Each structure stands twice: as C-alpha cells, then as structure tokens.
C-alpha positions in Angstrom: 31.2 23.0 121.6 34.0 22.2 119.1 34.6 18.6 118.3 38.2 17.2 118.2 38.6 16.1 114.6 41.2 13.4 115.1 41.3 9.9 113.6 41.6 6.7 115.6 45.4 7.1 115.9 45.0 10.5 117.5 46.2 12.4 114.3 44.5 15.3 112.6 43.5 14.3 109.0 45.5 16.2 106.4 42.4 17.8 104.9 41.4 19.2 108.3 45.0 20.6 108.8 44.9 22.3 105.4 41.5 23.9 106.1 42.7 25.1 109.6 45.8 26.7 108.1 43.8 28.4 105.4 41.5 29.8 108.1 44.5 31.3 110.0 45.9 32.8 106.8 42.5 34.3 105.9 42.3 35.8 109.4 45.7 37.5 109.0 44.7 38.8 105.6 41.6 40.4 106.9 43.6 42.1 109.7 46.0 43.7 107.2 48.7 41.0 106.4 51.1 38.6 108.1 52.3 39.5 111.6 55.6 41.3 111.7 58.1 40.3 114.4 59.2 43.1 116.8 62.9 43.7 116.8 64.3 45.3 120.0 66.5 48.3 119.5 67.8 48.8 123.1 68.0 47.2 126.5 69.0 48.2 130.0 72.5 46.9 129.2 72.9 49.1 126.1 71.7 49.6 122.5 71.2 46.6 120.2 71.8 49.1 117.5 74.0 51.9 118.9 73.4 55.5 118.0 74.3 55.4 114.3 76.0 57.7 112.0 74.4 58.5 108.6 76.7 61.0 107.2 75.4 63.6 104.8 77.8 64.5 102.0 80.3 67.2 103.0 79.2 70.4 101.2 81.3 71.8 98.4 83.0 75.1 99.0 80.7 77.9 98.2 77.6 75.7 98.3 74.4 76.8 100.1 73.4 74.2 102.7 69.8 73.4 103.5 68.1 75.3 106.3 68.8 74.0 109.7 66.3 73.0 112.3 65.7 71.2 115.6 65.2 67.5 116.0 61.7 66.2 115.2 59.3 66.6 118.1 61.5 68.8 120.2 60.4 72.1 121.7 62.0 75.3 120.4 62.0 76.6 124.0 63.9 73.5 125.2 66.3 73.8 122.3 67.0 77.5 123.1 67.6 76.7 126.8 70.1 74.0 125.9 71.9 76.1 123.3 72.2 79.0 125.8 73.6 76.6 128.5 76.1 75.2 126.0 77.2 78.7 124.9 77.7 79.6 128.6 80.0 76.6 128.9 82.3 78.1 126.3 82.6 75.1 124.0 85.6 75.1 121.6 85.6 73.6 118.2 86.9 70.0 118.2 89.1 70.7 115.1 91.3 73.7 115.1 90.5 76.4 112.5 87.3 74.7 111.4 85.0 76.9 109.3 81.8 77.2 111.5 79.7 78.5 108.6 80.3 75.3 106.6 78.5 73.4 109.4 75.2 75.3 108.8 72.4 73.1 107.7 74.2 69.8 108.2 72.1 68.9 111.3 68.8 68.7 109.3 70.2 67.3 106.1 69.1 63.8 105.0 70.4 61.4 102.4 68.6 58.7 100.5 65.5 58.9 102.6 67.4 58.5 105.8 66.5 60.4 109.1 68.0 63.8 109.7 71.8 63.8 110.2 71.5 65.4 113.7 75.3 66.1 113.7 77.9 68.0 111.8 80.8 66.7 109.7 84.1 68.6 110.0 86.5 67.7 107.1 90.2 67.6 108.0 93.3 65.6 106.9 93.7 62.2 108.3 95.3 62.2 111.8 94.4 65.8 112.5 94.1 66.1 116.4 90.5 66.1 117.8 90.1 68.2 120.9 87.6 67.8 123.8 85.1 70.6 123.3 84.4 70.9 127.0 85.7 69.7 130.4 84.2 66.4 131.5 84.5 62.7 131.5 85.0 60.0 128.9 81.7 58.1 129.3 82.3 55.5 126.6 84.8 54.3 124.0 82.8 52.4 121.5 83.3 50.8 118.0 80.3 50.5 115.7 79.7 49.5 112.1 78.4 53.0 111.3 80.5 55.3 113.5 83.6 53.3 113.6 85.9 54.3 116.4 83.9 56.7 118.6 84.0 58.6 121.9 81.1 59.7 124.1 82.1 62.5 126.5 79.8 63.9 129.3 80.1 67.4 130.5 80.9 67.9 134.3 77.2 68.1 135.2 76.2 65.1 133.0 73.6 67.2 131.3 75.2 67.0 127.8 76.9 64.2 125.8 79.5 65.0 123.1 79.9 62.4 120.4 83.0 62.0 118.2 83.0 59.4 115.4 85.0 58.0 112.5 88.3 58.4 114.5 91.5 57.0 113.1 92.7 56.2 116.6 92.3 57.4 120.2 94.9 59.6 122.0 97.4 57.3 123.7 96.2 56.1 127.1 92.6 57.3 126.7 90.3 55.2 128.9 86.7 55.3 130.0 86.1 57.3 133.1 89.0 59.6 132.4 88.6 63.2 133.2 89.5 65.6 130.4 89.8 69.3 130.1 88.6 71.5 127.2 91.2 71.5 124.5 92.8 68.1 125.5 93.6 65.9 122.4 91.4 62.8 122.7 91.7 61.3 119.2 92.6 61.8 115.6 90.5 62.3 112.4 90.0 59.2 110.3 87.6 57.2 108.1 86.5 54.4 110.4 83.0 53.0 110.2 80.9 54.1 107.2 82.9 57.2 106.3 84.1 57.3 102.7 87.8 56.1 102.7 88.9 59.2 100.7 87.1 61.7 102.9 88.5 61.8 106.4 86.4 63.9 108.7 85.0 64.1 112.3 81.3 63.4 112.8 80.4 65.5 115.8 77.1 65.5 117.7 75.7 67.0 120.9 72.8 65.5 122.9 71.0 66.7 126.0 70.8 63.6 128.3 67.6 62.6 130.1 67.5 61.5 133.8 68.8 58.0 132.9 72.1 59.5 131.5 72.6 56.7 129.0 75.5 57.3 126.8 73.7 56.1 123.6 70.6 58.3 124.0 69.5 61.9 124.4 67.9 64.8 122.6 70.0 66.0 119.7 71.1 69.7 119.6 72.5 71.4 116.5 76.2 72.1 117.1 76.2 74.9 114.5 73.8 76.9 116.7 76.2 76.5 119.6 79.3 77.4 117.7 78.1 80.2 115.5 
C-alpha cells in the first residue's frame, strides 16, 4: 500500500515532488526517450496536410534521368493493370507538344532526402494552356502551400484521379463538379506554390483511387509509362 506523502496542509513537500518527477523522467529514459506527440495527417473531412508537391529539378536538355519505378510497396501486376487501363482510355498530354521522353525517371526522382516525386514536371511558358487529359469531372479545386493552385480531376468511372499543380490561374468559369472532355482547357501554367518563380511548369500526377474515392489519396502511377 502506498502512503500519501502530503503535509498537514494537504500539499506535497517539494523534495517528494522532485523525486517523483525524477522517477518519471528515468522511466521515459529507460523506454527510449521522451514521448513524441502524434500529429494527425488526415481526417474524414480532408487532409490536414494535403497531398504535397515536392518537385524534382527539371532535367537539362540531353541529360539522362534516373531509372523510373513504381511507388514503394505497390505490386508490379497492379501497376501494369492500371497502366493498361489508362492507355485504353487514350489519355492526351496536358501540355501540347510536350516531349514525353523528358518525363522519364521523374516519377522516382528524389531531392534532399525527400520521398519519391511520384509525378512529372512539364516545363512550359507561363500561361500556356493546360488541357484535361481525359473525360471526367472536376473533383476538387484546391490551393496548398506546396502545390499552389491545383485541380483534381476524376475519370468517368472514378477509378483514377488526375492532379494538376502550380497553375497560374484556372480556366474562366471552372467549378467543382463540372464535367470536362478530353482536351478542354482547364487552367494555365504558372509558378504558384513552391515552384521556382523563374521556372513555370505543370506538376502532373495520376493516382488510382481506392474504394473511398478521396480526392487527396490514391496509389501513384507513373505518367511516363502511360504516355510513352
């Protein structure tokens, strides 16, 4: 039985409080350090930190990009099935006359110890039109610190999400829930978010949605493997 070490006034003597605190700190030390608070990253209402954009540097002309690969933990068979389905949809490039071979390796590239890029960056002059790569619906218009002005578009079957980031501005009248057709102009190239101000480009990503069909999540698919 533990005795209550309080004085006549009901207070814990200072020396006892110090010893108790030392005991707690010792216990934490033996367990590997101070407890670390858990920071939530998503909720049912949406992401606390939206799907970010960590742009790899745009490759110089004539450079040899790193080898491309699937997202960590994904099945090659699942990737192949998704890529085949996307090719059957006949996706067009979001930027006219973009050089597909320059997109090779961008998906897996990292920068400063960051996670894989999981997207491609298509360089183009500021205000170059951005086209919807597929028929579908504008699922979300969103502004984030990383991606700046962004668009999430779902395909007609809501199996895939197409993500366009760093826009200068949206196409006039573009709204969430709007149906678009492949080739429609939905925005314009810019440098919003964390894009270098002197390097306008489109950050473009494709994700295969899960059953929840949340606009901010999904399994990344390499766009180069779809367009090549």
